[in-house]
C-alpha positions as YAML, in Angstrom:
chain: A
units: angstrom
residues:
- id: 1
  name: MET
  ca: [0.00, 0.00, 0.00]
- id: 2
  name: THR
  ca: [1.38, 3.37, -1.00]
- id: 3
  name: ILE
  ca: [0.47, 6.50, 0.90]
- id: 4
  name: ARG
  ca: [0.56, 9.62, -1.21]
- id: 5
  name: PRO
  ca: [1.65, 12.82, 0.48]
- id: 6
  name: GLU
  ca: [-1.01, 15.47, 0.77]
- id: 7
  name: PRO
  ca: [-0.43, 18.15, -1.88]
- id: 8
  name: PRO
  ca: [0.38, 21.68, -0.69]
- id: 9
  name: GLN
  ca: [-2.57, 24.03, -0.40]
- id: 10
  name: PRO
  ca: [-3.19, 27.51, 0.99]
- id: 11
  name: VAL
  ca: [-2.88, 27.38, 4.80]
- id: 12
  name: ASP
  ca: [-3.79, 30.33, 7.02]
- id: 13
  name: LEU
  ca: [-1.06, 30.19, 9.65]
- id: 14
  name: GLY
  ca: [-3.01, 32.53, 11.92]
- id: 15
  name: GLN
  ca: [-5.86, 30.03, 12.06]
- id: 16
  name: VAL
  ca: [-3.45, 27.14, 12.61]
- id: 17
  name: VAL
  ca: [-1.79, 28.91, 15.56]
- id: 18
  name: THR
  ca: [-5.18, 29.84, 17.04]
- id: 19
  name: GLU
  ca: [-6.22, 26.18, 16.99]
- id: 20
  name: VAL
  ca: [-2.90, 25.03, 18.48]
- id: 21
  name: LEU
  ca: [-3.14, 27.63, 21.26]
- id: 22
  name: SER
  ca: [-6.62, 26.37, 22.07]
- id: 23
  name: ASP
  ca: [-5.28, 22.81, 22.32]
- id: 24
  name: LEU
  ca: [-2.37, 23.92, 24.54]
- id: 25
  name: ASP
  ca: [-4.37, 26.37, 26.67]
- id: 26
  name: GLU
  ca: [-4.06, 24.39, 29.91]
- id: 27
  name: GLY
  ca: [-0.29, 24.00, 29.51]
- id: 28
  name: ILE
  ca: [0.13, 27.68, 28.72]
- id: 29
  name: ARG
  ca: [-1.84, 28.71, 31.81]
- id: 30
  name: SER
  ca: [-0.12, 26.23, 34.14]
- id: 31
  name: SER
  ca: [3.34, 27.42, 33.04]
- id: 32
  name: HIS
  ca: [2.28, 31.09, 33.27]
- id: 33
  name: GLY
  ca: [3.24, 31.52, 29.63]
- id: 34
  name: ASN
  ca: [2.10, 34.38, 27.42]
- id: 35
  name: VAL
  ca: [1.83, 33.79, 23.69]
- id: 36
  name: VAL
  ca: [1.29, 36.81, 21.46]
- id: 37
  name: VAL
  ca: [0.35, 36.19, 17.84]
- id: 38
  name: GLY
  ca: [0.42, 38.97, 15.30]
- id: 39
  name: PRO
  ca: [-0.75, 38.72, 11.71]
- id: 40
  name: LEU
  ca: [0.60, 35.62, 10.00]
- id: 41
  name: PRO
  ca: [0.53, 34.87, 6.28]
- id: 42
  name: THR
  ca: [-1.32, 32.27, 4.29]
- id: 43
  name: VAL
  ca: [1.27, 29.93, 2.80]
- id: 44
  name: SER
  ca: [1.27, 27.01, 0.42]
- id: 45
  name: ALA
  ca: [1.90, 24.00, 2.64]
- id: 46
  name: THR
  ca: [0.48, 20.80, 4.06]
- id: 47
  name: PRO
  ca: [-2.00, 21.77, 6.80]
- id: 48
  name: LEU
  ca: [-1.13, 18.87, 9.10]
- id: 49
  name: GLN
  ca: [2.58, 19.63, 8.88]
- id: 50
  name: MET
  ca: [2.02, 23.30, 9.75]
- id: 51
  name: ARG
  ca: [-0.11, 22.29, 12.73]
- id: 52
  name: GLN
  ca: [2.56, 19.86, 13.93]
- id: 53
  name: LEU
  ca: [5.26, 22.49, 13.46]
- id: 54
  name: PHE
  ca: [3.53, 25.14, 15.58]
- id: 55
  name: GLN
  ca: [2.37, 22.64, 18.17]
- id: 56
  name: ASN
  ca: [5.95, 21.43, 18.63]
- id: 57
  name: LEU
  ca: [7.41, 24.96, 18.69]
- id: 58
  name: ILE
  ca: [4.97, 26.22, 21.30]
- id: 59
  name: ALA
  ca: [4.98, 23.06, 23.43]
- id: 60
  name: ASN
  ca: [8.80, 22.99, 23.47]
- id: 61
  name: ALA
  ca: [8.98, 26.69, 24.36]
- id: 62
  name: LEU
  ca: [6.68, 26.03, 27.32]
- id: 63
  name: LYS
  ca: [8.57, 22.92, 28.38]
- id: 64
  name: PHE
  ca: [12.17, 24.13, 28.03]
- id: 65
  name: HIS
  ca: [12.50, 27.49, 29.76]
- id: 66
  name: PRO
  ca: [14.57, 28.84, 32.63]
- id: 67
  name: ASP
  ca: [12.86, 28.56, 36.02]
- id: 68
  name: GLY
  ca: [11.60, 31.82, 37.45]
- id: 69
  name: VAL
  ca: [11.73, 33.66, 34.12]
- id: 70
  name: ALA
  ca: [8.53, 35.16, 32.76]
- id: 71
  name: GLN
  ca: [7.74, 33.60, 29.41]
- id: 72
  name: ARG
  ca: [6.50, 35.59, 26.46]
- id: 73
  name: TYR
  ca: [6.47, 34.18, 22.93]
- id: 74
  name: THR
  ca: [5.62, 36.25, 19.89]
- id: 75
  name: TRP
  ca: [4.86, 35.03, 16.39]
- id: 76
  name: THR
  ca: [4.19, 37.51, 13.64]
- id: 77
  name: ARG
  ca: [4.81, 38.08, 9.98]
- id: 78
  name: PRO
  ca: [8.06, 39.95, 9.29]
- id: 79
  name: ARG
  ca: [7.55, 43.44, 7.95]
- id: 80
  name: ALA
  ca: [8.22, 43.72, 4.24]
- id: 81
  name: THR
  ca: [10.83, 46.23, 3.27]
- id: 82
  name: MET
  ca: [11.10, 48.02, -0.03]
- id: 83
  name: GLU
  ca: [14.12, 49.83, -1.31]
- id: 84
  name: ALA
  ca: [14.03, 52.56, -3.92]
- id: 85
  name: GLU
  ca: [16.26, 51.93, -6.88]
...
């Protein structure tokens, strides 16, 4: 049996992070973490992979932090810069 990879499709990263934060809400509160999410782009990707990526990033940030240090994590789209020619 061959499993075909899911083809890339438009994925709203803001929605993905919102869902992941909802799933991790208890862990965020119990660790006194603060996650700030700014505008994120829609990218061409595999939705499940993007969800796994953000879930791992946020869960690891909550798990591996110095004791006694306030935690604040921010994810946002980098500002585009334009240069005049």
